[in-house]
C-alpha positions as semicolon CSV with decimal commas, in nm:
position;residue;x (nm);y (nm);z (nm)
1;M;-3,133;-0,148;0,429
2;R;-2,847;0,069;0,550
3;A;-2,800;0,213;0,199
4;R;-3,169;0,316;0,188
5;S;-3,133;0,487;0,524
6;L;-2,827;0,678;0,406
7;I;-3,000;0,786;0,085
8;L;-3,315;0,891;0,272
9;G;-3,102;1,082;0,523
10;A;-2,916;1,264;0,246
11;V;-3,241;1,357;0,070
12;L;-3,398;1,487;0,391
13;A;-3,086;1,680;0,489
14;T;-3,080;1,846;0,149
15;A;-3,453;1,923;0,155
16;L;-3,456;2,053;0,511
17;G;-3,109;2,202;0,519
18;G;-3,194;2,517;0,327
19;S;-3,170;2,651;-0,021
20;S;-2,885;2,585;-0,259
21;R;-2,973;2,899;-0,457
22;A;-2,726;3,177;-0,510
23;S;-2,993;3,406;-0,374
24;D;-3,292;3,314;-0,160
25;Q;-3,478;3,597;-0,336
26;E;-3,449;3,425;-0,675
27;S;-3,734;3,192;-0,770
28;D;-3,678;2,843;-0,903
29;A;-3,826;2,959;-1,234
30;E;-3,580;3,249;-1,260
31;Q;-3,290;3,018;-1,179
32;G;-3,405;2,780;-1,451
33;R;-3,443;3,064;-1,699
34;K;-3,086;3,178;-1,633
35;I;-2,955;2,825;-1,683
36;L;-3,155;2,767;-2,003
37;T;-3,066;3,101;-2,161
38;G;-2,707;3,135;-2,047
39;S;-2,546;2,792;-2,049
40;S;-2,415;2,548;-2,303
41;F;-2,407;2,189;-2,186
42;I;-2,250;2,019;-2,489
43;G;-1,944;2,101;-2,693
44;P;-1,935;2,261;-3,037
45;A;-2,047;2,063;-3,341
46;W;-2,020;2,332;-3,610
47;T;-1,786;2,620;-3,675
48;E;-1,927;2,971;-3,663
49;G;-1,835;2,992;-4,032
50;A;-2,070;2,703;-4,108
51;Y;-2,362;2,912;-3,979
52;A;-2,263;3,198;-4,206
53;K;-2,201;2,980;-4,514
54;V;-2,497;2,743;-4,511
55;G;-2,736;3,005;-4,646
56;A;-2,544;3,028;-4,973
57;S;-2,670;2,681;-5,065
58;W;-3,032;2,801;-5,067
59;G;-3,006;3,168;-5,163
60;A;-3,018;3,346;-4,826
61;P;-2,906;3,710;-4,802
62;D;-2,535;3,768;-4,743
63;P;-2,484;3,755;-4,362
64;E;-2,214;4,024;-4,377
65;K;-2,427;4,270;-4,577
66;D;-2,767;4,192;-4,423
67;P;-2,728;4,010;-4,089
68;E;-3,093;4,065;-3,991
69;G;-3,219;3,937;-4,328
70;Y;-2,988;3,636;-4,304
71;A;-3,109;3,559;-3,951
72;R;-3,475;3,580;-4,063
73;A;-3,409;3,352;-4,362
74;F;-3,210;3,105;-4,147
75;N;-3,481;3,096;-3,880
76;T;-3,755;3,043;-4,137
77;R;-3,561;2,771;-4,316
78;Y;-3,482;2,574;-4,000
79;G;-3,791;2,652;-3,790
80;L;-3,605;2,855;-3,528
81;H;-3,708;3,176;-3,351
82;P;-3,528;3,497;-3,256
83;A;-3,378;3,473;-2,909
84;P;-3,556;3,704;-2,660
85;Y;-3,233;3,717;-2,457
86;P;-2,870;3,803;-2,541
87;N;-2,740;3,524;-2,768
88;N;-2,467;3,672;-2,989
89;G;-2,706;3,723;-3,280
90;L;-2,795;3,354;-3,295
91;P;-3,150;3,220;-3,295
92;M;-3,301;3,058;-2,990
93;G;-3,179;2,698;-2,993
94;L;-2,825;2,767;-3,114
95;R;-2,546;2,881;-2,887
96;K;-2,175;2,947;-2,895
97;A;-1,998;2,660;-2,722
98;T;-1,651;2,568;-2,607
99;S;-1,518;2,215;-2,570
100;K;-1,449;2,093;-2,217
101;D;-1,073;2,121;-2,272
102;G;-1,119;2,478;-2,403
103;K;-0,941;2,404;-2,731
104;Q;-1,239;2,420;-2,969
105;T;-1,510;2,678;-3,011
106;G;-1,810;2,680;-3,239
107;L;-2,186;2,636;-3,231
108;Q;-2,415;2,377;-3,083
109;I;-2,785;2,332;-3,023
110;D;-2,900;2,406;-2,672
111;C;-3,202;2,341;-2,450
112;M;-3,401;2,621;-2,613
113;A;-3,425;2,429;-2,942
114;C;-3,702;2,230;-2,769
115;H;-3,789;2,435;-2,461
116;G;-3,845;2,770;-2,632
117;G;-4,084;2,881;-2,899
118;S;-4,284;3,156;-3,063
119;I;-4,651;3,249;-3,048
120;G;-4,783;3,508;-3,288
121;G;-4,430;3,612;-3,382
122;T;-4,316;3,672;-3,023
123;S;-4,047;3,442;-2,884
124;Y;-4,095;3,293;-2,539
125;V;-3,879;3,092;-2,303
């Protein structure tokens, strides 16, 4: 019983104690958008070179000579969409990532692989 009271007290204190936002002017939706489009929550699974090399196995344009053509071909092949936010030239759903210890960098899927999409050729978050 005491544990329930403590939990209920903590929940109420958090709910009534004010906002935990960086800015009270920022909506919950805008906070969520920033988190979804600017954060990586899991470490790298692929090297950045793997992204550039995979297209050679199915005849994509050279990513060095035609980065936009390569990105279009990659997105079409894997069902991804252009990112409507800064993402280092990667499609929505892929993100540069660093391991927790900071020793490895590479690419990983992110939340936008499922929580983003495209309607009529326009990408949305």
